[in-house]
N, C-alpha and C positions, 0 to 999 in steps of 0.2 A: 627268720626261719629257725625253728628249734629242732625239727625232726625231718627225716626223709623216710618215706615208706616205699619199699621196693614193690614194683608190680611186674607182671609177666610180660606185658607189651608196653604200649605208649598210653599214658593217662592224658585225658583231655578235659575232664570235668570231675568235680567231687562235691559231696554234700554230707553234712552230719544229720543223722536221723535216728530212728528207733525209739523205743519207749522212753529211754533215759537220755536220748540225744548223744550217746557215746559210740554210735555205730557210724563209721565213715564208709560211705558208698563211693567207689571210684570207678568212673566209666573209662574203659580202656579199649583200644582197638589195635589190630595188627595191619598186615598188608592187604587183606581181603575183607569184603563186606561181612562175611560170616565169622570173622575172628573177633568181633566185638563182644564184650562182656562187662558185667559189673563185679568188681572185686570188693570184698567186704573186710574191714579191719576194725577191731575194737580199740578205742582210744581212752585215755585217762581223764581228759577234760571234756565236759559236754559242750555242745553248741549253745549259743545264746540267741534268742530272737528267732524270727522267721526269715527265710531267704527272700 
């Protein structure tokens, strides 16, 4: 592990994407079904390959 990315609630999945594959999409959720969201962070190193 090289970095930690703070999120507002609990993260349960993530994936790099975007045009340059430097956008990290983090799926998060809280205590209710309506509290889920996708948080987005720009990173320095792009993803490689396909999921």
